[in-house]
C-alpha positions in Angstrom: 127.7 121.9 103.0 125.1 123.8 100.9 126.4 125.7 97.8 125.6 129.3 97.1 124.4 130.3 93.7 124.3 134.0 92.8 122.4 135.5 89.9 122.4 139.0 88.5 124.8 141.7 89.6 124.9 144.7 91.9 121.8 145.6 93.9 119.1 143.1 93.9 121.5 140.2 93.6 119.8 137.0 94.6 121.6 134.3 96.5 120.0 130.8 96.4 121.1 128.3 99.0 120.9 124.8 97.6 119.9 122.1 100.0 121.3 118.8 98.6 118.8 116.6 100.4 115.6 118.5 99.4 116.7 119.6 96.0 117.8 116.1 95.0 114.5 114.8 96.2 112.6 117.4 94.0 114.8 116.4 91.0 114.0 112.7 91.6 110.3 113.5 91.8 110.5 115.3 88.5 112.4 112.4 87.0 109.9 109.9 88.4 107.0 111.8 86.8 108.5 111.1 83.4 108.9 107.3 83.9 106.6 104.8 82.2 104.9 101.9 84.1 107.4 99.2 84.8 107.7 95.6 85.8 110.7 94.9 88.1 112.1 91.4 88.3 112.0 90.4 91.9 112.7 86.7 91.7 114.3 84.7 88.9 117.0 85.9 86.5 118.7 89.2 87.1 117.0 90.7 90.1 116.2 94.4 89.7 115.9 94.2 85.9 113.2 96.6 84.7 110.8 96.1 81.8 109.4 99.5 80.7 105.8 99.4 79.4 106.2 102.2 76.9 103.3 103.1 74.7 99.7 101.9 74.4 100.2 98.4 73.1 100.4 94.8 74.0 103.5 93.2 75.7 103.9 89.4 75.6 105.5 87.7 78.5 107.1 84.2 78.3 110.1 82.2 77.2 110.0 82.9 73.5 113.0 84.8 72.1 112.2 88.1 70.6 109.1 88.9 72.7 108.7 92.0 74.7 109.2 90.5 78.2 111.3 87.4 78.0 112.0 85.4 81.1 114.4 82.4 81.4 112.3 80.0 83.4 111.5 76.4 82.4 108.2 76.7 84.3 107.0 79.5 82.1 105.2 78.9 78.8 106.6 80.2 75.6 103.8 82.8 75.4 102.5 82.8 79.0 100.7 86.1 79.6 100.1 89.4 78.0 100.2 93.0 79.4 98.1 95.6 77.8 98.6 99.3 78.4 95.8 101.8 77.8 96.9 105.2 78.9 97.6 105.1 82.6 95.7 101.8 83.0 97.5 98.4 82.7 95.9 95.0 82.4 97.3 91.5 82.5 95.7 88.3 81.3 96.8 84.7 80.9 97.4 83.2 77.4 96.4 79.6 78.2 99.7 78.9 80.0 100.1 75.4 81.6 100.9 76.8 85.1 98.7 79.8 85.2 99.3 83.5 85.9 99.1 84.7 89.5 98.7 88.2 90.9 99.4 88.6 94.6 99.3 84.7 94.9 95.9 84.5 93.3 95.4 82.6 90.0 93.6 85.0 87.7 92.4 82.2 85.4 90.8 83.7 82.3 90.2 87.1 83.9 91.6 90.3 82.4 93.0 91.8 85.6 93.8 95.5 86.1 97.1 96.0 87.8 97.6 98.2 90.9 100.7 99.6 92.5 103.1 97.0 93.8 101.1 94.1 92.6 103.2 90.9 92.4 103.0 88.9 89.2 104.1 85.3 89.3 104.8 83.2 86.2 106.2 79.8 87.0 109.0 80.5 89.5 109.5 84.1 88.3 108.1 87.1 90.2 107.8 90.6 88.9 106.5 93.7 90.7 104.3 96.2 88.9 104.8 100.0 89.4 102.5 102.5 87.7 103.9 105.5 85.8 105.5 108.3 87.8 106.6 106.3 90.8 109.7 107.5 92.8 110.5 103.9 93.6 111.2 103.2 89.9 114.4 105.1 90.4 115.4 102.9 93.4 117.5 100.5 91.4 119.5 103.2 89.6 120.2 105.3 92.6 122.6 103.0 94.4 125.7 105.1 93.7 124.0 108.6 93.8 126.0 110.8 96.2 122.7 112.1 97.7 122.1 108.7 99.2 125.5 108.2 100.7 127.0 109.1 104.1 130.1 111.1 103.1 132.0 110.2 106.3 131.7 106.4 106.2 131.1 105.9 102.5 128.0 103.8 103.4 124.4 104.6 102.5 122.7 107.2 104.7 119.7 106.7 107.0 117.1 107.9 104.5 118.2 105.5 101.9 118.8 102.4 104.0 115.4 103.0 105.6 113.8 103.1 102.1 115.6 99.9 101.2 114.3 98.1 104.4 110.8 99.2 103.7 110.9 98.0 100.0 112.5 94.7 101.0 110.0 94.2 103.8 107.1 94.6 101.4 108.6 92.1 99.0 109.4 89.5 101.7 105.8 89.8 103.0 104.2 89.5 99.6 106.5 86.6 98.4 106.9 84.8 101.7 110.6 85.1 101.2 113.3 85.5 103.9 114.7 88.8 105.0 117.2 89.6 107.7 118.4 92.8 109.3 121.6 93.4 111.3 121.8 96.4 113.6 125.1 97.3 115.3 126.8 100.2 117.0 130.2 101.1 118.3 130.9 100.2 121.9 131.9 103.0 124.2 132.0 105.5 121.4 131.6 108.5 123.8 134.8 107.5 125.5 136.5 107.4 122.1 135.3 110.9 121.3 136.4 112.1 124.8 139.9 110.6 124.5 140.6 111.3 120.8 138.4 114.3 120.2 135.7 114.5 117.5 138.3 114.3 114.7 139.5 111.0 116.2 135.9 109.8 116.4 135.3 110.7 112.8 138.5 108.8 111.8 137.1 105.7 113.6 133.8 106.0 111.8 135.5 106.4 108.4 137.8 103.5 109.0 134.9 101.3 110.3 133.0 102.0 107.1 135.9 100.6 105.1 136.1 97.5 107.3 132.4 96.8 107.0 132.6 97.0 103.2 135.6 94.6 103.2 133.8 92.0 105.3 132.5 89.9 102.4 129.1 91.4 101.8 127.2 90.1 98.9 126.2 92.5 96.1 122.6 92.5 97.4 123.6 93.1 101.1 123.2 96.9 101.6 124.6 98.7 104.6 124.0 102.2 105.9 124.8 104.5 108.7 121.5 104.7 110.7 122.6 107.3 113.2 125.7 108.7 114.9 127.5 105.4 115.6 124.7 103.1 114.7 124.5 101.0 111.5 122.1 98.8 109.6 122.6 95.9 107.1 119.7 94.7 105.1 120.1 91.1 103.8 117.4 90.3 101.1 116.5 86.7 100.5 118.4 85.7 103.7 117.3 84.3 107.0 118.6 84.4 110.6 121.5 82.0 109.9 122.9 84.2 107.1 122.4 87.3 109.2 124.2 85.8 112.2 127.1 84.6 110.0 127.6 88.0 108.4 127.2 89.8 111.7 129.9 87.6 113.3 132.2 88.2 110.3 131.8 92.0 110.6 132.2 91.9 114.4 135.4 89.8 114.2 137.0 91.9 111.5 136.4 95.1 113.4 137.6 93.6 116.7 140.9 92.4 115.0 141.5 95.5 113.0 144.1 98.0 114.3 142.5 101.5 114.4 145.3 104.0 114.6 144.8 107.7 115.4 147.5 110.2 116.2 150.0 107.3 116.3 148.0 105.5 119.0 145.8 102.4 118.8 142.2 103.0 119.5 140.2 99.9 120.8 137.1 99.6 118.7 134.4 96.9 119.1 130.8 96.6 118.1 127.7 95.1 119.6 125.2 93.6 117.1 121.6 92.4 116.9 120.1 90.2 114.2 116.4 89.7 113.4 114.6 88.0 110.6 111.2 88.6 109.0 108.4 86.7 110.7 104.8 86.2 109.5 103.4 88.2 112.4 105.3 91.3 111.5 103.1 93.9 109.7 105.5 96.8 109.2 109.2 97.2 108.4 109.5 99.0 111.7 108.7 95.7 113.5 111.8 94.1 112.0 113.9 97.1 112.9 112.7 97.1 116.5 113.4 93.4 116.8 117.0 93.8 115.6 117.5 96.9 117.7 116.3 95.1 120.8 118.7 92.3 120.1 121.5 94.9 119.7 120.8 96.2 123.2 120.8 92.6 124.5 124.3 92.4 123.3 125.2 95.6 125.1 123.7 94.3 128.4 125.5 91.0 128.0 128.9 92.5 127.9 129.3 94.1 124.4 131.4 93.0 121.5 129.0 90.2 120.6 126.1 89.2 118.4 122.6 88.4 119.6 119.7 86.9 117.6 116.3 88.3 118.3 113.8 85.9 119.9 
């Protein structure tokens, strides 16, 4: 619910209604403007680690201790490449490494290459993504527990945030040719639950389901959100169809076996699930969503309370 903030007193008193969604976004945009260019570790080491390119200077990348951007990768030279920042422009060049420096899968050789938004830099087996200064996505990795990105009822991420996660992970999978899976599921016969238990009973089921999903053995990098009324999405980075099917079946079974109790009565709750994995022909994250959603409805038509893998 929006909060009312009053200023002044008596006549002319102004009431400002705060919209948590839009105001938080404005705050994030302001915060993003103040951020320096960054490199985000995508593959190798601690994923999500950020290297801030602060100030107009040179940043050495490699295995040597004490350098600005140190990576723990045996396939990376001690001083492999260097990043140079000149105002808002950032360049990368190889330093005579034995395995070369790649930008978007292209070996840059001896070229001094200007970096653009979301360029993927590969050193050995390590991949980093470049984001210029002032990018909202730079805040992505520190917003995971921000209340504005959470669905209050279920305790899961909200639709806006889980959609952003899918879009970011899709771009990464496409650029790095890495696996990505999505699980879509919704509650079977939810309208009947609302009709028999009332909306308070339906809310109770949604709240309890959120707890059960989070207790289903998700990995730290598996993110789950409430996509709509009784529909949910799980994004599994660096995972293919097999991992997606395994997780989906684990979630389905846990919900099927859990006793949902409302008003001292058991409520029968099951879910239908669809799993899809990233395929080379997909050009947009919505393609992956549509494939998993189609598989979900195949589960519905096949009798519900089951998992279906997209073709």
